[in-house]
C-alpha positions in Angstrom: 40.3 12.4 -13.0 39.9 15.7 -14.8 36.6 17.3 -15.4 36.3 16.2 -19.1 36.9 12.6 -17.9 34.2 12.9 -15.4 31.9 14.4 -18.0 32.6 11.6 -20.6 32.1 8.9 -17.9 28.9 10.6 -16.8 27.6 10.7 -20.5 28.4 7.2 -21.3 26.9 5.9 -18.0 23.8 7.8 -18.6 23.5 6.6 -22.1 24.1 3.1 -21.1 21.6 3.3 -18.3 18.9 4.6 -20.8 19.7 1.8 -23.3 19.2 -0.8 -20.6 15.9 0.9 -19.5 14.4 1.0 -23.0 15.7 -2.4 -23.6 13.7 -3.8 -20.7 10.7 -1.6 -21.5 10.6 -2.9 -24.9 10.8 -6.4 -23.8 7.8 -6.4 -21.5 5.7 -4.0 -23.5 3.5 -5.0 -26.4 0.7 -7.5 -27.5 2.1 -9.7 -24.7 2.5 -7.7 -21.4 4.4 -9.0 -18.3 6.5 -7.5 -15.6 10.3 -7.5 -15.6 10.4 -10.0 -12.6 8.1 -12.4 -14.4 10.3 -11.9 -17.6 13.4 -12.7 -15.7 12.0 -15.7 -13.8 10.6 -17.0 -17.2 13.9 -16.8 -18.7 15.6 -18.7 -15.9 12.9 -21.3 -15.5 11.8 -21.8 -19.2 8.3 -22.6 -18.1 6.4 -19.4 -19.0 5.0 -19.6 -22.4 4.6 -16.0 -22.7 8.2 -15.6 -22.0 9.0 -18.1 -24.7 7.1 -16.1 -27.2 9.0 -12.9 -26.2 12.3 -14.7 -26.4 11.6 -16.1 -29.9 9.9 -13.1 -31.5 10.6 -9.9 -29.6 14.0 -10.4 -28.4 15.5 -10.7 -32.0 13.5 -7.6 -33.1 15.1 -5.7 -30.1 18.7 -6.8 -30.8 18.4 -6.2 -34.7 17.1 -2.8 -34.0 19.9 -2.0 -31.6 22.6 -3.4 -34.0 21.3 -1.6 -36.9 21.1 1.7 -35.0 24.8 1.3 -33.9 26.3 0.2 -37.3 24.2 3.0 -39.1 25.4 5.7 -36.5 29.0 4.8 -36.8 28.8 4.5 -40.8 27.4 8.1 -40.7 30.3 9.3 -38.5 32.8 7.8 -40.7 31.1 9.2 -44.0 31.0 12.7 -42.3 34.6 12.5 -41.6 35.4 11.4 -45.2 33.5 14.2 -46.7 33.9 16.8 -44.0 30.3 17.5 -44.2 27.5 16.9 -41.6 25.0 16.1 -44.1 26.6 12.9 -45.2 24.6 9.8 -44.3 24.4 6.3 -46.0 20.7 6.8 -46.6 21.1 10.2 -48.3 24.1 9.5 -50.6 22.5 6.1 -51.9 24.6 3.4 -50.1 21.6 2.0 -48.4 19.6 2.1 -51.5 22.2 0.2 -53.5 22.5 -2.3 -50.8 18.7 -2.7 -50.6 18.5 -3.4 -54.5 21.1 -6.0 -54.4 19.5 -7.7 -51.3 16.2 -7.8 -53.0 17.8 -9.5 -56.1 19.5 -12.0 -54.0 16.4 -12.8 -52.1 14.5 -13.3 -55.3 16.9 -15.3 -57.2 19.0 -17.2 -54.7 17.0 -17.4 -51.5 19.1 -20.2 -50.4 22.3 -17.9 -50.0 20.8 -16.3 -47.0 23.9 -16.2 -45.0 25.5 -14.1 -47.6 22.9 -11.4 -47.8 25.2 -8.8 -46.0 27.8 -9.6 -48.4 25.6 -8.9 -51.5 24.3 -5.8 -49.8 28.0 -4.7 -49.4 28.4 -5.1 -53.2 25.3 -3.1 -53.8 26.5 -0.4 -51.5 30.0 -0.4 -52.7 28.6 0.2 -56.3 26.6 3.2 -55.1 29.7 4.5 -53.5 31.9 4.0 -56.3 29.4 5.9 -58.6 29.5 8.6 -56.0 33.2 8.9 -56.1 33.4 8.6 -59.9 31.0 11.3 -60.6 32.2 13.6 -57.8 35.8 13.6 -58.9 37.1 16.7 -60.5 40.8 16.8 -59.9 39.9 15.9 -56.4 37.0 15.1 -54.1 34.9 18.0 -53.1 32.8 17.0 -50.1 29.8 19.2 -51.2 29.8 17.7 -54.6 30.0 14.1 -53.1 26.8 14.8 -51.1 25.0 16.3 -54.1 26.1 13.2 -56.3 25.1 10.8 -53.6 21.6 12.2 -53.5 21.2 11.6 -57.2 22.7 8.1 -56.8 20.2 7.5 -54.0 17.3 8.5 -56.4 18.5 6.3 -59.1 18.8 3.1 -57.0 15.5 4.0 -55.3 13.9 3.8 -58.6 15.5 0.5 -59.6 14.2 -0.9 -56.3 10.7 0.0 -57.2 11.2 -2.0 -60.5 13.0 -5.1 -59.1 9.7 -6.8 -57.7 8.1 -6.6 -61.1 11.0 -8.7 -62.7 11.8 -10.9 -59.5 8.3 -11.9 -58.2 9.5 -13.8 -55.3 11.4 -10.9 -53.8 8.3 -8.7 -53.3 8.1 -9.7 -49.8 11.5 -8.8 -49.2 11.2 -5.5 -51.0 8.4 -4.6 -48.5 10.5 -5.6 -45.8 13.4 -3.4 -46.9 11.4 -0.4 -47.4 9.3 -0.6 -44.3 12.0 -1.3 -41.5 9.4 -2.7 -39.1 11.9 -5.5 -37.9 8.6 -7.5 -37.4 10.0 -10.5 -39.2 13.4 -10.8 -37.8 14.8 -14.0 -36.4 17.8 -14.9 -34.3 19.3 -15.9 -37.5 19.1 -12.2 -38.5 20.7 -11.2 -35.2 23.7 -13.6 -35.9 24.1 -12.3 -39.4 24.2 -8.5 -38.3 26.2 -9.3 -35.4 28.9 -11.0 -37.3 29.3 -8.4 -40.1 28.4 -5.4 -37.8 31.1 -6.5 -35.4 33.8 -6.7 -38.0 32.9 -3.1 -39.3 32.7 -1.7 -35.8 36.1 -3.1 -35.0 37.6 -1.8 -38.2 36.1 1.7 -37.6 37.6 2.0 -34.1 40.9 0.8 -35.4 40.9 3.6 -38.2 39.7 6.5 -36.0 43.1 8.4 -36.1 42.4 8.6 -40.0 39.0 10.2 -39.3 40.6 12.7 -37.0 43.2 13.6 -39.6 40.6 14.2 -42.2 39.1 16.8 -40.2 42.1 19.0 -41.3 42.5 20.5 -44.8 43.9 17.8 -47.4 47.2 19.6 -47.8 47.6 19.7 -43.9 46.7 16.0 -43.6 49.1 15.0 -46.4 52.0 17.0 -44.6 51.3 14.9 -41.5 51.9 11.7 -43.5 48.3 10.7 -44.3 47.5 9.4 -47.8 44.2 11.2 -48.1 42.6 9.4 -51.0 43.6 6.0 -49.6 42.2 6.9 -46.2 39.0 8.3 -47.6 38.5 4.9 -49.7 39.3 2.7 -46.7 36.9 4.5 -44.4 34.2 4.5 -47.1 34.7 0.8 -47.5 34.1 0.4 -43.8 31.2 2.6 -43.8 29.7 0.8 -46.8 30.1 -2.5 -44.9 28.3 -1.0 -41.7 25.4 0.5 -43.7 24.9 -2.4 -46.1 24.7 -4.9 -43.1 22.1 -2.9 -41.5 20.2 -2.5 -44.8 20.5 -6.1 -45.6 18.7 -7.1 -42.4 16.8 -4.2 -41.0 15.9 -2.3 -44.2 16.1 1.5 -44.9 16.4 3.7 -41.9 17.2 7.3 -42.9 18.7 10.0 -40.7 20.3 7.6 -38.2 23.9 8.4 -39.6 23.0 12.0 -39.9 21.4 12.5 -36.4 23.5 10.5 -34.1 27.0 11.8 -35.0 25.8 15.3 -34.6 24.6 14.6 -31.1 27.8 12.8 -30.3 29.9 15.9 -31.3 27.7 18.1 -29.2 28.1 15.7 -26.1 31.6 14.4 -26.3 33.3 16.3 -29.0 34.8 15.6 -32.3 37.6 13.2 -31.3 36.6 10.0 -32.9 38.2 7.8 -30.1 35.4 8.9 -28.1 32.6 9.8 -30.5 32.6 6.5 -32.3 31.6 4.3 -29.3 29.3 6.9 -28.2 27.7 7.2 -31.5 27.3 3.4 -31.5 25.5 3.5 -28.1 23.3 6.4 -29.0 22.5 4.9 -32.3 21.3 1.7 -30.7 19.1 3.5 -28.3 17.6 5.9 -31.0 16.6 3.0 -33.3 15.4 0.9 -30.2 13.1 3.9 -29.1 11.8 4.5 -32.7 10.9 0.7 -33.1 9.3 0.4 -29.6 7.3 3.7 -30.3 6.2 2.2 -33.7 5.0 -0.9 -31.9 3.0 0.7 -29.1 1.7 4.0 -30.2 -1.1 2.8 -32.4 -1.7 -0.8 -31.5 -2.8 -3.1 -33.1 -1.4 -1.1 -36.2 2.1 -0.9 -36.2 4.2 2.2 -37.6 7.5 1.2 -39.3 10.7 2.4 -37.5 11.7 4.2 -40.7 8.6 6.2 -40.6 9.4 7.3 -37.0 13.0 8.1 -38.0 11.8 10.2 -40.9 9.6 12.3 -38.6 12.6 12.8 -36.2 15.2 13.3 -38.8 13.5 15.5 -41.2 13.2 18.5 -38.8 16.8 17.9 -37.8 17.9 18.1 -41.4 16.3 21.3 -41.9 17.9 22.8 -38.9 21.2 21.8 -40.3 20.4 23.4 -43.6 19.0 26.5 -41.7 22.6 26.7 -40.0 24.1 26.8 -43.5 25.2 23.1 -43.7 28.6 24.1 -42.7 31.6 21.7 -43.7 32.3 19.2 -41.0 35.6 20.1 -39.3 35.6 23.8 -40.3 
């Protein structure tokens, strides 16, 4: 085993260890506090009422936060490869906002179609992504222009999202949930939904990772190597939309996860997507779980939304990227 392989194994082992440690801490900390041995014993025996509450209320929240972080991080990695720009993120370019609007409409008009919420969110995210491609196209797709158009699309859908509750009264609760991202009302049903749609997206992302690597090159170079650049961009964008929309449908808006985590992955394990995508998934799960856990405990009994914690972390990081010049991804 060479030095790089040892480094990668150490990175993944450390990340996985940190994720397990935070998972256990999140499970035993909160309004109900127990020790890890008591938690394990209660899960095995099923006779501890405190453990029953944790299993039914806290565990779904933990799993949803981890799955949302993993899907958003991988979505951001795909979008950054597609646009060759480290500033690309589903939250910034409007995909999450589009998904959120369609989710609110579904919740208000067809609440019985709960299982199909991620599908409607995907449609909303796809509409937002299509608008980005349509208005960014000028004889080709400029990565910088795509980001700028995406910011405008995000503002449009954010404004629409503020108007939806006025017309669909029963969606107000869902609207607040989407904007707050506290995960406080998540259930095992939400876990199943995100697990199904998120797993499909993560598998597709890993299957298509060679295209991500080729898109790091200039378009003409990638075409000479046999890649249909536009087709690859559209396919990878569709997978990114599926991942981000699933997270938005269940977990709400979480900005900067797809911006921050892929950048950390490139620093830690390099730009090869065969390695950086699974690393991003684990790191995203850890980051959002940390944000949600901090939001639960730092100001008890008041709860700070995970989205607020992420904005406090991601805002300065974005300024650092801009200070460095926002250089094109892969250049």
